[in-house]
C-alpha positions in Angstrom: 0.0 -0.1 0.0 1.6 3.6 -1.0 2.1 5.7 1.9 0.2 9.0 0.8 1.1 10.8 4.0 3.3 14.0 3.7 6.8 13.7 4.7 7.6 14.7 8.3 10.3 17.2 7.5 11.3 18.2 11.4 14.8 17.8 12.0 16.2 14.9 14.1 19.6 13.6 15.3 20.9 10.9 13.0 22.8 8.1 13.9 26.2 9.1 15.1 25.2 12.8 14.9 26.0 12.9 11.3 24.2 11.5 8.2 27.4 10.8 6.6 28.7 8.4 9.5 25.4 6.2 9.5 27.2 3.4 7.8 29.5 3.1 11.0 27.0 3.3 13.4 27.0 -0.6 14.1 30.7 -0.8 14.2 30.9 2.0 16.8 28.2 0.9 19.1 29.6 -2.5 19.2 33.1 -1.4 19.9 32.2 1.2 22.5 29.2 0.4 24.5 29.7 -3.4 25.2 26.6 -3.7 23.1 26.3 -7.7 23.1 26.2 -7.4 27.0 23.4 -4.6 27.5 21.2 -5.8 24.4 21.2 -9.6 25.2 20.2 -8.3 28.7 17.5 -6.0 27.2 16.1 -9.0 25.0 15.7 -11.0 28.2 14.0 -8.2 30.1 11.5 -7.8 26.9 11.1 -11.5 26.8 9.0 -11.4 23.4 6.2 -14.0 23.5 4.4 -15.9 20.4 1.6 -13.6 19.2 2.7 -10.3 20.8 3.1 -7.1 19.0 6.3 -5.4 19.9 6.8 -1.9 18.6 10.7 -0.9 18.3 10.6 2.9 18.5 13.8 4.4 17.0 15.0 1.1 15.6 17.8 2.7 13.9 19.6 -0.2 11.9 17.5 -2.7 13.3 19.8 -4.5 16.0 17.2 -5.0 18.7 14.3 -5.8 16.3 16.2 -8.6 14.7 17.2 -9.9 17.9 13.7 -9.8 19.1 12.5 -11.6 16.1 15.4 -14.2 16.1 14.4 -15.0 19.5 10.5 -15.4 19.2 9.8 -15.9 15.5 5.9 -15.9 16.2 6.2 -12.5 17.7 5.3 -9.5 15.5 7.9 -6.8 15.6 7.5 -3.5 14.1 10.4 -1.1 13.8 9.7 2.5 13.5 12.3 5.2 12.7 12.2 8.6 10.9 15.3 8.0 8.8 15.0 6.2 5.4 18.8 5.8 5.1 18.8 3.8 8.2 15.7 1.6 7.6 17.2 0.6 4.5 20.3 -0.6 6.5 17.8 -2.4 9.0 16.0 -4.0 5.7 18.9 -5.5 4.8 20.2 -6.7 8.1 16.7 -8.3 8.6 17.0 -10.0 5.0 20.5 -11.3 6.0 19.1 -12.7 9.2 16.3 -14.4 7.4 13.6 -12.8 9.5 10.6 -10.6 8.4 10.0 -7.3 10.3 7.5 -4.6 9.6 9.4 -1.5 9.0 7.6 1.9 9.4 9.0 5.5 9.0 7.9 7.9 11.5 9.2 10.1 14.0 8.9 8.7 17.6 6.1 11.3 18.9 4.0 10.4 15.8 3.4 6.5 16.4 -0.3 7.1 16.1 0.5 7.4 12.4 1.8 3.9 12.2 0.5 1.8 15.2 -3.2 2.4 16.4 -3.6 3.3 20.0 -3.6 0.6 22.3 -2.2 -2.0 19.8 0.9 -3.0 21.2 1.5 -5.8 23.9 5.2 -4.2 24.6 6.8 -0.9 23.1 10.8 -0.8 23.4 13.5 1.5 22.6 17.4 1.7 22.6 19.6 4.6 22.4 17.3 7.0 21.2 15.8 9.3 24.0 19.3 10.8 24.9 19.5 12.2 21.3 16.0 14.2 21.8 15.3 17.4 23.2 13.4 17.4 26.6 10.1 17.9 25.1 10.6 15.5 22.5 11.7 12.8 25.2 8.3 13.2 27.1 6.6 13.3 23.9 7.9 10.1 22.4 7.4 8.4 25.8 3.6 9.7 25.8 3.2 8.2 22.1 4.5 4.9 23.5 2.2 4.9 26.5 -0.9 5.5 24.0 0.6 2.8 21.7 0.4 0.1 24.4 -2.5 -1.9 25.6 -3.5 -1.3 29.4 -1.3 -3.6 31.2 1.5 -3.7 28.5 5.2 -3.1 29.3 7.6 -0.5 28.1 11.4 -1.5 27.9 14.0 1.3 27.3 17.8 0.7 26.9 19.4 4.1 27.0 22.2 6.1 28.8 20.8 7.3 32.1 22.1 8.7 35.2 25.9 8.7 35.2 26.7 7.8 38.9 30.4 7.9 39.1 32.8 10.8 37.9 34.4 7.9 35.4 31.0 7.3 33.8 30.4 11.3 33.8 33.6 11.7 32.1 33.1 8.9 29.6 29.6 10.1 28.6 31.4 13.2 27.5 32.2 11.5 24.3 28.5 11.0 23.6 27.3 14.4 24.2 30.3 15.5 22.1 28.6 13.9 19.3 24.9 14.1 20.2 25.0 17.5 21.8 25.0 18.5 25.5 21.8 20.3 25.7 20.0 17.1 24.3 22.1 14.6 26.4 22.5 16.4 29.7 19.1 15.5 31.2 19.8 11.8 30.8 23.1 11.9 32.4 21.4 13.9 35.5 18.9 11.1 35.5 15.6 12.4 34.1 14.2 9.2 32.4 12.3 7.8 35.3 10.6 11.0 36.0 9.7 11.6 32.4 8.3 7.9 32.1 6.2 8.4 35.4 5.1 12.0 33.7 4.1 10.3 30.8 1.8 8.0 32.6 3.8 4.9 33.3 3.6 3.0 36.5 6.1 1.1 38.3 9.1 2.6 36.8 12.2 0.6 37.7 15.8 1.0 36.7 16.5 -2.8 36.5 20.2 -2.6 35.4 23.1 -0.3 34.8 25.8 -1.4 32.4 29.2 0.6 32.3 30.6 1.2 29.0 33.4 3.2 27.4 31.1 5.8 26.7 29.2 5.8 29.9 26.6 3.7 31.7 23.5 2.4 30.1 20.5 1.8 32.0 17.7 -0.5 31.5 14.3 0.4 32.5 11.0 -1.5 32.8 7.5 0.1 33.2 3.9 -0.5 32.4 0.7 1.3 31.2 -1.8 0.9 34.2 -5.1 -0.9 33.7 -7.8 1.1 33.8 -9.3 1.5 37.4 -12.6 -0.6 37.8 -15.8 1.5 38.3 -17.2 1.4 41.9 -20.5 -0.9 41.9 -23.5 1.0 42.5 
């Protein structure tokens, strides 16, 4: 089906901060972030199940989406990203892995354009929110909340609170690439409060993984079930 929506021309931070570096993204992430460790832990936390629809917001080159589909072929994985160049890389990666993923082009705050409200069993995201302005971080989390079914889970892997002087120093590398204004709130630990503000319940930081570029935190939260009306 042809996409007749007008293109979203708002700016966004591309992978590694510059479009010409997109092709190097997988190599840099693997080298600098202990990717195998934290992505494997993230997949375990997501725990994909047969029949689930899992929305990967800001899917990038498709690393997480492919891992999820490989772990559970009977789950439906939808990868969403605004960057057509990186979606092309993701499509090729899925083809090489022999898995089928539903790739969609959209900004993270406009998930309703590609995923109806309440349609996802789980929404996930990795290494996206630290690249966004503070209002966009919140808007993306709100869109993820809206896309979830009541009782569904949100799982995020991203740079969070940098607790030690060493991690804070190492995170400066990310800040020089993605911008201090965008990344500083993450370093100060803003994500859990933003998740709660977006409507999520039971927000937990389940693991912190030290890396050569700062610490990456894994977060788990849920969209609350609607409260039952009192019986009359």
